TIDRENLUM-788684 format. One record per residue (C-alpha): residue in three letters; residue number from 1; x, z, y. Coordinates in nm, 3 decimals. Each point is the difference from the previous one (the first is absolute). Layout:
N
<residu:ALA; num:NUM; u:X; w:Z; v:Y>
...
***
This chain:
419
<residu:MET; num:1; u:1.934; w:-15.548; v:12.039>
<residu:PHE; num:2; u:0.174; w:-0.216; v:-0.260>
<residu:TYR; num:3; u:0.071; w:-0.276; v:0.240>
<residu:ARG; num:4; u:0.165; w:0.209; v:0.264>
<residu:GLU; num:5; u:-0.106; w:-0.224; v:0.279>
<residu:ALA; num:6; u:0.101; w:0.261; v:0.271>
<residu:GLY; num:7; u:0.313; w:-0.107; v:0.174>
<residu:ASP; num:8; u:-0.006; w:-0.352; v:-0.163>
<residu:PHE; num:9; u:-0.018; w:-0.197; v:0.328>
<residu:SER; num:10; u:0.057; w:-0.376; v:0.065>
<residu:THR; num:11; u:0.210; w:-0.100; v:0.296>
<residu:THR; num:12; u:-0.041; w:-0.377; v:-0.014>
<residu:TYR; num:13; u:-0.270; w:-0.249; v:-0.087>
<residu:PRO; num:14; u:0.179; w:-0.115; v:-0.325>
<residu:GLU; num:15; u:0.005; w:0.357; v:-0.122>
<residu:ASP; num:16; u:-0.355; w:0.043; v:0.082>
<residu:SER; num:17; u:-0.110; w:-0.315; v:-0.165>
<residu:GLN; num:18; u:0.209; w:0.031; v:-0.318>
<residu:THR; num:19; u:-0.172; w:-0.014; v:-0.351>
<residu:PHE; num:20; u:0.062; w:0.363; v:-0.064>
<residu:PRO; num:21; u:0.018; w:0.189; v:0.344>
<residu:ILE; num:22; u:-0.005; w:0.350; v:-0.180>
<residu:LYS; num:23; u:0.343; w:0.105; v:-0.153>
<residu:PHE; num:24; u:-0.165; w:0.164; v:-0.301>
<residu:ASP; num:25; u:-0.154; w:-0.341; v:-0.081>
<residu:ARG; num:26; u:0.327; w:-0.187; v:0.036>
<residu:TYR; num:27; u:0.188; w:0.249; v:-0.212>
<residu:ARG; num:28; u:-0.272; w:-0.015; v:-0.266>
<residu:TYR; num:29; u:0.016; w:-0.382; v:-0.011>
<residu:TYR; num:30; u:0.370; w:0.006; v:-0.008>
<residu:PHE; num:31; u:-0.013; w:0.244; v:-0.290>
<residu:VAL; num:32; u:-0.242; w:-0.231; v:-0.192>
<residu:LEU; num:33; u:0.228; w:-0.297; v:0.062>
<residu:PHE; num:34; u:0.297; w:0.210; v:-0.134>
<residu:VAL; num:35; u:-0.196; w:0.089; v:-0.307>
<residu:ALA; num:36; u:-0.106; w:-0.362; v:-0.055>
<residu:ALA; num:37; u:0.340; w:-0.158; v:0.057>
<residu:VAL; num:38; u:0.228; w:0.254; v:-0.157>
<residu:VAL; num:39; u:-0.166; w:0.255; v:-0.220>
<residu:ILE; num:40; u:-0.246; w:-0.216; v:-0.204>
<residu:PRO; num:41; u:0.256; w:-0.275; v:-0.094>
<residu:LEU; num:42; u:0.236; w:0.275; v:-0.131>
<residu:LEU; num:43; u:-0.268; w:0.212; v:-0.198>
<residu:ALA; num:44; u:-0.272; w:-0.268; v:-0.111>
<residu:ASN; num:45; u:0.021; w:-0.149; v:-0.334>
<residu:ASP; num:46; u:-0.111; w:-0.349; v:-0.096>
<residu:TYR; num:47; u:-0.351; w:0.100; v:-0.105>
<residu:TRP; num:48; u:-0.073; w:0.165; v:0.340>
<residu:VAL; num:49; u:0.142; w:-0.296; v:0.196>
<residu:SER; num:50; u:-0.199; w:-0.257; v:-0.203>
<residu:ALA; num:51; u:-0.328; w:0.188; v:-0.044>
<residu:ILE; num:52; u:-0.033; w:0.176; v:0.350>
<residu:PHE; num:53; u:0.263; w:-0.080; v:0.258>
<residu:LEU; num:54; u:0.031; w:-0.377; v:-0.019>
<residu:PRO; num:55; u:-0.376; w:-0.077; v:-0.012>
<residu:PHE; num:56; u:-0.058; w:0.262; v:0.285>
<residu:LEU; num:57; u:0.250; w:-0.163; v:0.219>
<residu:ILE; num:58; u:-0.125; w:-0.355; v:-0.063>
<residu:TYR; num:59; u:-0.368; w:0.088; v:0.033>
<residu:ALA; num:60; u:0.091; w:0.193; v:0.324>
<residu:ILE; num:61; u:0.123; w:-0.319; v:0.163>
<residu:ALA; num:62; u:-0.309; w:-0.195; v:-0.108>
<residu:ALA; num:63; u:-0.228; w:0.287; v:0.128>
<residu:ILE; num:64; u:0.181; w:-0.011; v:0.330>
<residu:GLY; num:65; u:-0.062; w:-0.370; v:0.015>
<residu:LEU; num:66; u:-0.363; w:0.029; v:-0.074>
<residu:ASN; num:67; u:-0.054; w:0.301; v:0.231>
<residu:ILE; num:68; u:0.126; w:-0.200; v:0.298>
<residu:LEU; num:69; u:-0.251; w:-0.280; v:-0.080>
<residu:THR; num:70; u:-0.302; w:0.216; v:-0.098>
<residu:GLY; num:71; u:0.076; w:0.340; v:0.156>
<residu:TYR; num:72; u:0.153; w:-0.103; v:0.332>
<residu:CYS; num:73; u:-0.161; w:-0.331; v:0.057>
<residu:GLY; num:74; u:-0.326; w:0.036; v:-0.182>
<residu:GLN; num:75; u:0.030; w:-0.311; v:-0.203>
<residu:VAL; num:76; u:-0.114; w:0.047; v:-0.359>
<residu:SER; num:77; u:0.210; w:-0.163; v:-0.266>
<residu:LEU; num:78; u:-0.042; w:-0.028; v:-0.367>
<residu:GLY; num:79; u:0.302; w:-0.241; v:-0.051>
<residu:THR; num:80; u:0.273; w:0.246; v:-0.030>
<residu:GLY; num:81; u:0.087; w:-0.081; v:-0.357>
<residu:GLY; num:82; u:0.006; w:-0.375; v:0.083>
<residu:PHE; num:83; u:0.235; w:0.059; v:0.288>
<residu:MET; num:84; u:0.221; w:0.215; v:-0.220>
<residu:ALA; num:85; u:0.018; w:-0.288; v:-0.239>
<residu:VAL; num:86; u:0.116; w:-0.229; v:0.276>
<residu:GLY; num:87; u:0.283; w:0.231; v:0.074>
<residu:ALA; num:88; u:0.095; w:0.035; v:-0.368>
<residu:TYR; num:89; u:0.001; w:-0.376; v:-0.067>
<residu:ALA; num:90; u:0.189; w:-0.080; v:0.337>
<residu:CYS; num:91; u:0.263; w:0.270; v:-0.105>
<residu:TYR; num:92; u:0.031; w:-0.176; v:-0.358>
<residu:LYS; num:93; u:0.039; w:-0.341; v:0.151>
<residu:LEU; num:94; u:0.260; w:0.123; v:0.236>
<residu:MET; num:95; u:0.191; w:0.195; v:-0.268>
<residu:THR; num:96; u:0.011; w:-0.314; v:-0.230>
<residu:ALA; num:97; u:0.081; w:-0.244; v:0.290>
<residu:PHE; num:98; u:0.255; w:0.202; v:0.176>
<residu:PRO; num:99; u:0.176; w:0.232; v:-0.246>
<residu:ASP; num:100; u:0.292; w:0.091; v:0.230>
<residu:VAL; num:101; u:-0.220; w:0.116; v:0.293>
<residu:SER; num:102; u:-0.050; w:0.380; v:0.020>
<residu:MET; num:103; u:-0.343; w:0.151; v:-0.137>
<residu:LEU; num:104; u:-0.039; w:0.154; v:0.336>
<residu:ILE; num:105; u:-0.039; w:-0.346; v:0.158>
<residu:HIS; num:106; u:-0.227; w:-0.117; v:-0.296>
<residu:VAL; num:107; u:-0.237; w:0.294; v:0.052>
<residu:LEU; num:108; u:-0.028; w:-0.036; v:0.375>
<residu:ILE; num:109; u:-0.041; w:-0.372; v:-0.017>
<residu:ALA; num:110; u:-0.273; w:0.044; v:-0.267>
<residu:GLY; num:111; u:-0.174; w:0.233; v:0.254>
<residu:LEU; num:112; u:0.026; w:-0.251; v:0.270>
<residu:ILE; num:113; u:-0.147; w:-0.278; v:-0.240>
<residu:THR; num:114; u:-0.293; w:0.242; v:-0.081>
<residu:ALA; num:115; u:-0.046; w:0.057; v:0.377>
<residu:GLY; num:116; u:-0.059; w:-0.379; v:0.058>
<residu:VAL; num:117; u:-0.238; w:-0.017; v:-0.298>
<residu:GLY; num:118; u:-0.187; w:0.315; v:0.143>
<residu:VAL; num:119; u:-0.031; w:-0.163; v:0.345>
<residu:LEU; num:120; u:-0.154; w:-0.319; v:-0.185>
<residu:PHE; num:121; u:-0.258; w:0.209; v:-0.166>
<residu:GLY; num:122; u:-0.054; w:0.211; v:0.307>
<residu:LEU; num:123; u:-0.132; w:-0.280; v:0.201>
<residu:PRO; num:124; u:-0.358; w:0.054; v:-0.120>
<residu:SER; num:125; u:0.018; w:0.348; v:0.167>
<residu:LEU; num:126; u:-0.048; w:-0.166; v:0.342>
<residu:ARG; num:127; u:-0.352; w:-0.104; v:-0.082>
<residu:ILE; num:128; u:-0.114; w:0.248; v:-0.263>
<residu:LYS; num:129; u:0.048; w:0.370; v:-0.065>
<residu:GLY; num:130; u:-0.125; w:0.289; v:-0.223>
<residu:PHE; num:131; u:-0.144; w:-0.096; v:-0.323>
<residu:TYR; num:132; u:0.049; w:-0.370; v:0.054>
<residu:LEU; num:133; u:0.368; w:0.041; v:0.068>
<residu:ALA; num:134; u:0.038; w:0.216; v:-0.315>
<residu:VAL; num:135; u:-0.160; w:-0.281; v:-0.200>
<residu:ALA; num:136; u:0.242; w:-0.250; v:0.157>
<residu:THR; num:137; u:0.308; w:0.213; v:-0.085>
<residu:LEU; num:138; u:-0.135; w:0.039; v:-0.347>
<residu:ALA; num:139; u:-0.014; w:-0.368; v:-0.030>
<residu:ALA; num:140; u:0.358; w:-0.010; v:0.118>
<residu:GLN; num:141; u:0.090; w:0.243; v:-0.299>
<residu:PHE; num:142; u:-0.174; w:-0.222; v:-0.259>
<residu:PHE; num:143; u:0.157; w:-0.324; v:0.150>
<residu:LEU; num:144; u:0.358; w:0.132; v:0.014>
<residu:VAL; num:145; u:-0.018; w:0.128; v:-0.366>
<residu:TRP; num:146; u:-0.158; w:-0.335; v:-0.118>
<residu:LEU; num:147; u:0.279; w:-0.172; v:0.187>
<residu:PHE; num:148; u:0.298; w:0.190; v:-0.157>
<residu:ASN; num:149; u:-0.163; w:-0.047; v:-0.332>
<residu:ARG; num:150; u:-0.056; w:-0.378; v:0.019>
<residu:VAL; num:151; u:0.283; w:-0.144; v:0.190>
<residu:SER; num:152; u:0.290; w:0.042; v:-0.238>
<residu:TRP; num:153; u:0.261; w:-0.060; v:0.270>
<residu:PHE; num:154; u:-0.042; w:0.364; v:0.110>
<residu:TYR; num:155; u:0.118; w:0.129; v:-0.324>
<residu:ASN; num:156; u:0.259; w:-0.267; v:-0.072>
<residu:TYR; num:157; u:-0.195; w:-0.187; v:-0.252>
<residu:SER; num:158; u:0.037; w:0.289; v:-0.253>
<residu:ALA; num:159; u:-0.203; w:-0.040; v:-0.309>
<residu:SER; num:160; u:-0.155; w:0.353; v:0.014>
<residu:GLY; num:161; u:-0.075; w:-0.025; v:0.360>
<residu:GLN; num:162; u:0.185; w:0.336; v:0.064>
<residu:ILE; num:163; u:0.275; w:0.061; v:0.256>
<residu:ASN; num:164; u:0.301; w:0.208; v:-0.077>
<residu:ALA; num:165; u:0.225; w:0.153; v:0.248>
<residu:PRO; num:166; u:0.378; w:-0.106; v:-0.050>
<residu:GLU; num:167; u:0.271; w:0.255; v:0.036>
<residu:ARG; num:168; u:0.104; w:0.062; v:0.362>
<residu:GLU; num:169; u:0.233; w:0.227; v:0.184>
<residu:VAL; num:170; u:0.001; w:0.167; v:0.348>
<residu:PHE; num:171; u:0.357; w:0.116; v:0.106>
<residu:GLY; num:172; u:0.115; w:-0.041; v:-0.356>
<residu:VAL; num:173; u:-0.284; w:0.210; v:-0.150>
<residu:ILE; num:174; u:-0.238; w:-0.162; v:-0.234>
<residu:ILE; num:175; u:-0.358; w:0.068; v:0.112>
<residu:THR; num:176; u:-0.200; w:-0.253; v:-0.207>
<residu:GLY; num:177; u:-0.004; w:-0.104; v:-0.362>
<residu:PRO; num:178; u:0.025; w:0.204; v:-0.314>
<residu:ASN; num:179; u:0.347; w:0.151; v:0.095>
<residu:SER; num:180; u:-0.100; w:0.151; v:0.317>
<residu:SER; num:181; u:0.012; w:0.367; v:0.052>
<residu:ALA; num:182; u:-0.291; w:0.212; v:0.107>
<residu:TRP; num:183; u:0.165; w:0.166; v:0.293>
<residu:ALA; num:184; u:0.102; w:-0.335; v:0.139>
<residu:GLU; num:185; u:-0.359; w:-0.144; v:-0.031>
<residu:TYR; num:186; u:-0.133; w:0.323; v:0.168>
<residu:MET; num:187; u:0.244; w:-0.019; v:0.295>
<residu:PHE; num:188; u:-0.069; w:-0.377; v:0.049>
<residu:CYS; num:189; u:-0.380; w:0.064; v:0.027>
<residu:LEU; num:190; u:0.060; w:0.305; v:0.212>
<residu:PHE; num:191; u:0.179; w:-0.198; v:0.258>
<residu:PHE; num:192; u:-0.288; w:-0.237; v:0.046>
<residu:VAL; num:193; u:-0.241; w:0.293; v:0.002>
<residu:VAL; num:194; u:0.188; w:0.167; v:0.289>
<residu:LEU; num:195; u:0.032; w:-0.335; v:0.172>
<residu:SER; num:196; u:-0.360; w:-0.087; v:-0.043>
<residu:ALA; num:197; u:-0.115; w:0.346; v:0.126>
<residu:VAL; num:198; u:0.222; w:0.000; v:0.318>
<residu:ILE; num:199; u:-0.119; w:-0.357; v:0.094>
<residu:ALA; num:200; u:-0.370; w:0.083; v:-0.077>
<residu:ARG; num:201; u:0.017; w:0.323; v:0.196>
<residu:ASN; num:202; u:0.151; w:-0.163; v:0.307>
<residu:LEU; num:203; u:-0.231; w:-0.288; v:-0.002>
<residu:THR; num:204; u:-0.314; w:0.209; v:-0.030>
<residu:ARG; num:205; u:0.126; w:0.232; v:0.289>
<residu:GLY; num:206; u:0.078; w:-0.297; v:0.232>
<residu:SER; num:207; u:-0.207; w:-0.291; v:0.168>
<residu:PHE; num:208; u:-0.063; w:-0.152; v:-0.341>
<residu:GLY; num:209; u:-0.167; w:0.307; v:-0.126>
<residu:ARG; num:210; u:-0.209; w:0.049; v:0.308>
<residu:LYS; num:211; u:-0.125; w:-0.352; v:-0.024>
<residu:TRP; num:212; u:-0.073; w:0.039; v:-0.376>
<residu:MET; num:213; u:-0.192; w:0.314; v:0.062>
<residu:ALA; num:214; u:-0.199; w:-0.156; v:0.285>
<residu:ILE; num:215; u:-0.100; w:-0.295; v:-0.225>
<residu:ARG; num:216; u:-0.098; w:0.265; v:-0.270>
<residu:ASP; num:217; u:-0.209; w:0.215; v:0.229>
<residu:MET; num:218; u:-0.198; w:-0.281; v:0.189>
<residu:ASP; num:219; u:0.146; w:-0.357; v:0.008>
<residu:ILE; num:220; u:-0.230; w:-0.133; v:0.275>
<residu:ALA; num:221; u:0.087; w:0.283; v:0.232>
<residu:ALA; num:222; u:0.375; w:-0.057; v:-0.086>
<residu:GLU; num:223; u:-0.017; w:-0.358; v:0.084>
<residu:ILE; num:224; u:-0.169; w:0.088; v:0.325>
<residu:ILE; num:225; u:0.279; w:0.234; v:0.105>
<residu:GLY; num:226; u:0.258; w:-0.282; v:-0.090>
<residu:VAL; num:227; u:0.091; w:0.050; v:-0.363>
<residu:ASN; num:228; u:0.043; w:-0.351; v:-0.159>
<residu:PRO; num:229; u:-0.199; w:0.027; v:-0.342>
<residu:LEU; num:230; u:0.187; w:-0.297; v:-0.138>
<residu:ALA; num:231; u:0.355; w:0.138; v:0.040>
<residu:SER; num:232; u:-0.104; w:0.358; v:-0.090>
<residu:LYS; num:233; u:-0.181; w:-0.090; v:-0.322>
<residu:LEU; num:234; u:0.255; w:-0.247; v:-0.115>
<residu:SER; num:235; u:0.288; w:0.224; v:0.085>
<residu:ALA; num:236; u:-0.162; w:0.277; v:-0.205>
<residu:PHE; num:237; u:-0.047; w:-0.238; v:-0.292>
<residu:ALA; num:238; u:0.360; w:-0.114; v:0.045>
<residu:VAL; num:239; u:0.161; w:0.361; v:0.001>
<residu:SER; num:240; u:-0.230; w:0.122; v:-0.260>
<residu:SER; num:241; u:0.079; w:-0.296; v:-0.232>
<residu:PHE; num:242; u:0.372; w:0.050; v:0.051>
<residu:PHE; num:243; u:0.002; w:0.348; v:-0.124>
<residu:ILE; num:244; u:-0.229; w:-0.096; v:-0.291>
<residu:GLY; num:245; u:0.224; w:-0.289; v:-0.086>
<residu:ILE; num:246; u:0.303; w:0.245; v:0.010>
<residu:SER; num:247; u:-0.180; w:0.225; v:-0.251>
<residu:GLY; num:248; u:-0.095; w:-0.289; v:-0.228>
<residu:ALA; num:249; u:0.365; w:-0.119; v:-0.006>
<residu:LEU; num:250; u:0.108; w:0.339; v:-0.087>
<residu:PHE; num:251; u:-0.275; w:0.055; v:-0.254>
<residu:PHE; num:252; u:0.109; w:-0.308; v:-0.179>
<residu:SER; num:253; u:0.386; w:0.006; v:0.018>
<residu:VAL; num:254; u:0.079; w:0.369; v:-0.001>
<residu:TYR; num:255; u:-0.290; w:0.172; v:-0.182>
<residu:LEU; num:256; u:-0.138; w:-0.220; v:-0.253>
<residu:GLY; num:257; u:0.272; w:-0.276; v:-0.036>
<residu:ALA; num:258; u:-0.259; w:-0.249; v:-0.159>
<residu:VAL; num:259; u:-0.343; w:-0.059; v:0.102>
<residu:GLU; num:260; u:-0.312; w:-0.235; v:-0.072>
<residu:VAL; num:261; u:-0.192; w:-0.044; v:0.310>
<residu:GLY; num:262; u:-0.352; w:0.060; v:-0.146>
<residu:GLU; num:263; u:0.111; w:0.331; v:-0.153>
<residu:ALA; num:264; u:0.232; w:0.154; v:0.258>
<residu:PHE; num:265; u:-0.177; w:-0.132; v:0.323>
<residu:GLY; num:266; u:-0.374; w:-0.014; v:-0.086>
<residu:ILE; num:267; u:-0.285; w:0.123; v:0.194>
<residu:GLN; num:268; u:0.058; w:0.353; v:-0.128>
<residu:LYS; num:269; u:0.324; w:0.012; v:0.201>
<residu:SER; num:270; u:-0.196; w:-0.070; v:0.320>
<residu:PHE; num:271; u:-0.243; w:0.276; v:-0.069>
<residu:ILE; num:272; u:0.278; w:0.255; v:-0.088>
<residu:VAL; num:273; u:0.175; w:-0.058; v:0.333>
<residu:LEU; num:274; u:-0.341; w:0.018; v:0.172>
<residu:PHE; num:275; u:-0.081; w:0.337; v:-0.167>
<residu:MET; num:276; u:0.350; w:0.131; v:0.110>
<residu:ILE; num:277; u:-0.072; w:-0.045; v:0.372>
<residu:ILE; num:278; u:-0.353; w:0.126; v:-0.038>
<residu:ILE; num:279; u:0.102; w:0.329; v:-0.171>
<residu:GLY; num:280; u:0.319; w:0.029; v:0.203>
<residu:GLY; num:281; u:-0.153; w:-0.076; v:0.341>
<residu:LEU; num:282; u:-0.078; w:-0.321; v:0.191>
<residu:GLY; num:283; u:0.203; w:-0.054; v:0.306>
<residu:SER; num:284; u:0.276; w:0.228; v:-0.109>
<residu:ILE; num:285; u:0.370; w:-0.071; v:-0.113>
<residu:PHE; num:286; u:-0.003; w:0.327; v:-0.171>
<residu:GLY; num:287; u:-0.326; w:-0.082; v:-0.164>
<residu:ALA; num:288; u:0.156; w:-0.285; v:-0.172>
<residu:PHE; num:289; u:0.264; w:0.215; v:-0.164>
<residu:ALA; num:290; u:-0.257; w:0.272; v:-0.094>
<residu:GLY; num:291; u:-0.230; w:-0.246; v:-0.161>
<residu:ALA; num:292; u:0.282; w:-0.176; v:-0.181>
<residu:ALA; num:293; u:0.132; w:0.342; v:-0.134>
<residu:PHE; num:294; u:-0.345; w:0.102; v:-0.111>
<residu:LEU; num:295; u:-0.085; w:-0.303; v:-0.192>
<residu:VAL; num:296; u:0.345; w:-0.030; v:-0.153>
<residu:VAL; num:297; u:0.027; w:0.371; v:-0.106>
<residu:LEU; num:298; u:-0.371; w:0.031; v:-0.114>
<residu:PRO; num:299; u:0.049; w:-0.195; v:-0.323>
<residu:VAL; num:300; u:0.306; w:0.158; v:-0.094>
<residu:LEU; num:301; u:-0.150; w:0.364; v:0.077>
<residu:LEU; num:302; u:-0.319; w:-0.084; v:-0.202>
<residu:LYS; num:303; u:0.208; w:-0.116; v:-0.294>
<residu:ILE; num:304; u:0.196; w:0.308; v:0.002>
<residu:MET; num:305; u:-0.302; w:0.226; v:0.034>
<residu:LEU; num:306; u:-0.244; w:-0.166; v:-0.230>
<residu:ALA; num:307; u:0.164; w:-0.235; v:-0.235>
<residu:ASP; num:308; u:0.341; w:0.150; v:-0.090>
<residu:SER; num:309; u:-0.007; w:0.269; v:-0.262>
<residu:ASP; num:310; u:0.294; w:0.190; v:-0.147>
<residu:GLY; num:311; u:-0.175; w:0.047; v:-0.343>
<residu:ASP; num:312; u:-0.325; w:0.140; v:-0.145>
<residu:ILE; num:313; u:-0.238; w:0.129; v:0.271>
<residu:SER; num:314; u:-0.206; w:0.317; v:-0.085>
<residu:THR; num:315; u:-0.371; w:0.034; v:0.061>
<residu:LEU; num:316; u:0.085; w:0.269; v:0.261>
<residu:GLN; num:317; u:0.233; w:-0.245; v:0.184>
<residu:TYR; num:318; u:-0.269; w:-0.256; v:-0.002>
<residu:ALA; num:319; u:-0.253; w:0.238; v:0.137>
<residu:PHE; num:320; u:0.227; w:0.101; v:0.291>
<residu:GLY; num:321; u:0.075; w:-0.355; v:0.077>
<residu:TYR; num:322; u:-0.370; w:-0.104; v:0.008>
<residu:VAL; num:323; u:-0.085; w:0.314; v:0.200>
<residu:PHE; num:324; u:0.250; w:-0.108; v:0.277>
<residu:LEU; num:325; u:-0.124; w:-0.362; v:-0.021>
<residu:ALA; num:326; u:-0.356; w:0.123; v:0.044>
<residu:ALA; num:327; u:0.101; w:0.209; v:0.296>
<residu:LEU; num:328; u:0.178; w:-0.302; v:0.165>
<residu:LEU; num:329; u:-0.310; w:-0.209; v:-0.060>
<residu:VAL; num:330; u:-0.232; w:0.263; v:0.162>
<residu:SER; num:331; u:0.249; w:0.027; v:0.282>
<residu:PHE; num:332; u:-0.005; w:-0.372; v:0.070>
<residu:VAL; num:333; u:-0.375; w:-0.025; v:-0.036>
<residu:MET; num:334; u:-0.039; w:0.288; v:0.257>
<residu:MET; num:335; u:0.245; w:-0.176; v:0.243>
<residu:LEU; num:336; u:-0.186; w:-0.327; v:-0.036>
<residu:ARG; num:337; u:-0.328; w:0.160; v:0.053>
<residu:ALA; num:338; u:0.121; w:0.177; v:0.311>
<residu:ALA; num:339; u:0.159; w:-0.324; v:0.141>
<residu:ILE; num:340; u:-0.333; w:-0.183; v:-0.052>
<residu:PHE; num:341; u:-0.265; w:0.250; v:0.111>
<residu:LYS; num:342; u:0.197; w:0.206; v:0.265>
<residu:ARG; num:343; u:0.167; w:-0.301; v:0.147>
<residu:GLY; num:344; u:0.329; w:0.166; v:0.025>
<residu:VAL; num:345; u:0.320; w:0.144; v:-0.164>
<residu:PRO; num:346; u:-0.091; w:0.280; v:-0.258>
<residu:ASP; num:347; u:0.087; w:0.350; v:0.112>
<residu:ASN; num:348; u:0.343; w:0.155; v:-0.065>
<residu:GLY; num:349; u:-0.134; w:0.221; v:-0.289>
<residu:MET; num:350; u:-0.110; w:-0.311; v:-0.201>
<residu:VAL; num:351; u:0.329; w:-0.183; v:0.073>
<residu:GLY; num:352; u:0.181; w:0.317; v:-0.109>
<residu:TRP; num:353; u:-0.205; w:0.008; v:-0.329>
<residu:ILE; num:354; u:0.085; w:-0.370; v:-0.074>
<residu:PHE; num:355; u:0.371; w:0.057; v:0.062>
<residu:ALA; num:356; u:-0.004; w:0.313; v:-0.207>
<residu:MET; num:357; u:-0.162; w:-0.180; v:-0.290>
<residu:ILE; num:358; u:0.248; w:-0.299; v:0.025>
<residu:ALA; num:359; u:0.301; w:0.258; v:0.002>
<residu:ALA; num:360; u:-0.146; w:0.199; v:-0.290>
<residu:PHE; num:361; u:-0.046; w:-0.327; v:-0.203>
<residu:ILE; num:362; u:0.343; w:-0.118; v:0.068>
<residu:ALA; num:363; u:0.143; w:0.341; v:-0.092>
<residu:TYR; num:364; u:-0.194; w:-0.009; v:-0.336>
<residu:THR; num:365; u:0.148; w:-0.338; v:-0.084>
<residu:ILE; num:366; u:0.342; w:0.107; v:0.096>
<residu:THR; num:367; u:0.001; w:0.309; v:-0.211>
<residu:ILE; num:368; u:-0.218; w:-0.125; v:-0.299>
<residu:GLY; num:369; u:0.043; w:-0.371; v:0.016>
<residu:GLY; num:370; u:-0.244; w:-0.299; v:0.014>
<residu:MET; num:371; u:-0.338; w:0.004; v:-0.158>
<residu:GLY; num:372; u:0.072; w:-0.306; v:-0.230>
<residu:TRP; num:373; u:-0.266; w:-0.231; v:0.147>
<residu:PRO; num:374; u:0.014; w:-0.369; v:-0.084>
<residu:THR; num:375; u:0.187; w:-0.199; v:0.248>
<residu:ASP; num:376; u:-0.285; w:-0.244; v:0.067>
<residu:ILE; num:377; u:-0.231; w:0.284; v:0.101>
<residu:VAL; num:378; u:0.271; w:0.143; v:0.229>
<residu:ALA; num:379; u:0.030; w:-0.349; v:0.162>
<residu:HIS; num:380; u:-0.376; w:-0.026; v:0.055>
<residu:LEU; num:381; u:0.002; w:0.349; v:0.149>
<residu:GLN; num:382; u:0.256; w:-0.109; v:0.256>
<residu:LEU; num:383; u:-0.253; w:-0.265; v:0.115>
<residu:VAL; num:384; u:-0.273; w:0.255; v:0.030>
<residu:ILE; num:385; u:0.227; w:0.245; v:0.200>
<residu:VAL; num:386; u:0.118; w:-0.270; v:0.231>
<residu:GLY; num:387; u:-0.353; w:-0.130; v:0.060>
<residu:ALA; num:388; u:-0.136; w:0.346; v:0.064>
<residu:LEU; num:389; u:0.289; w:0.065; v:0.248>
<residu:ILE; num:390; u:-0.078; w:-0.311; v:0.187>
<residu:ILE; num:391; u:-0.356; w:0.082; v:0.042>
<residu:ILE; num:392; u:0.080; w:0.364; v:0.118>
<residu:PHE; num:393; u:0.256; w:-0.125; v:0.257>
<residu:LEU; num:394; u:-0.215; w:-0.272; v:0.126>
<residu:ILE; num:395; u:-0.285; w:0.234; v:0.069>
<residu:ALA; num:396; u:0.174; w:0.330; v:0.089>
<residu:GLU; num:397; u:0.341; w:-0.112; v:0.133>
<residu:PRO; num:398; u:0.039; w:-0.377; v:0.067>
<residu:HIS; num:399; u:0.355; w:0.057; v:0.124>
<residu:GLY; num:400; u:0.107; w:0.113; v:-0.351>
<residu:ILE; num:401; u:0.294; w:0.228; v:-0.091>
<residu:ALA; num:402; u:0.185; w:-0.083; v:0.330>
<residu:GLN; num:403; u:-0.277; w:0.175; v:0.195>
<residu:LEU; num:404; u:0.004; w:0.312; v:-0.237>
<residu:TRP; num:405; u:0.380; w:0.004; v:0.074>
<residu:ARG; num:406; u:-0.058; w:-0.022; v:0.369>
<residu:VAL; num:407; u:-0.249; w:0.278; v:-0.018>
<residu:ALA; num:408; u:0.231; w:0.219; v:-0.199>
<residu:LYS; num:409; u:0.291; w:-0.055; v:0.250>
<residu:GLU; num:410; u:-0.238; w:0.110; v:0.279>
<residu:LYS; num:411; u:-0.079; w:0.315; v:-0.193>
<residu:LEU; num:412; u:0.357; w:0.072; v:-0.047>
<residu:ARG; num:413; u:0.068; w:-0.038; v:0.379>
<residu:LEU; num:414; u:-0.210; w:0.321; v:0.055>
<residu:TRP; num:415; u:0.053; w:0.188; v:-0.323>
<residu:PRO; num:416; u:-0.053; w:0.288; v:-0.049>
<residu:PHE; num:417; u:-0.213; w:-0.001; v:0.296>
<residu:PRO; num:418; u:-0.372; w:-0.146; v:-0.046>
<residu:HIS; num:419; u:-0.020; w:-0.174; v:0.356>
***
């Protein structure tokens, strides 16, 4: 009903095979692009850009890259942080060696350099897979961090071992350095997000994507029907590392401005991006965006709901807050129990109960304020929530938020009719 498919016909093959064949889908994504490119730069302040929008855009590119490798090609990787470090240090060396070249070129070349490094570390995938490949990429993570720490040439022999992004312009607008404006940084990252999403979407829908998915489903059968495992796996590593390298370059030059490899690109970075594609949905471009949005917004939301407080909190306010938290905990336990013992997604009543509790708690924090919890407890609670959601999604819905979105769209096609 909402999609209005009646009368929406395709008269040519290109029309039938386009990314969004339904007009409503096309208009919806055009609207999202308009909001992202016009409305947000005009309305967002520095805090929202630095706390939410910039990390969301950069992590979305990294999640797209890892999703191509793990979600589409089935090659497990725990070296995302190391490949982001390659992109960051490659961009730094290019910025200092060629100051007159545009930052657009620097970021793209950094992605290409990371793609070459990814192919090199992807060679073991020709002989090993699964857990053993994960260990091999984990070794790449530790080796790259060690390399950038020990070889002083990478950080231009700085005494601190830290790299700092010099001030650079794009079309006369400063986008790196302390004098850069928030809207310029946002638009620069948005350009690469749109570019990465379009390239990834077309690659996964074409011959490359079909080869990757054939390797993922059964590599022996894929080789029998003519898919070259050498070219398919290495191309997946190259494309994935290219996007991850771009995200690392943006993470260093635009978002942080100064990094130390062990702190900014440690093993925790690899796990964060992996959690994004697990929660968002493996084998889905939209899942990369959904997972990145969830893990970027969650810490900010928890800080607002639990840590921030406008003043003294009464006993009654504490009581209401803990009642809502207890209801949320019971809801998640019920959902986990249903996922484990019933081997399926919980019924609509339980899901509605969970969302009602979440909405009630958000309304409580908006009207009354945060509960004044210590920030370290809130940070640990974030890890508990992410871990619980990963368990629930892996058991109940392995395709993550992307699959829930697909189911919701199917429901809206028929709403208000049940069948």
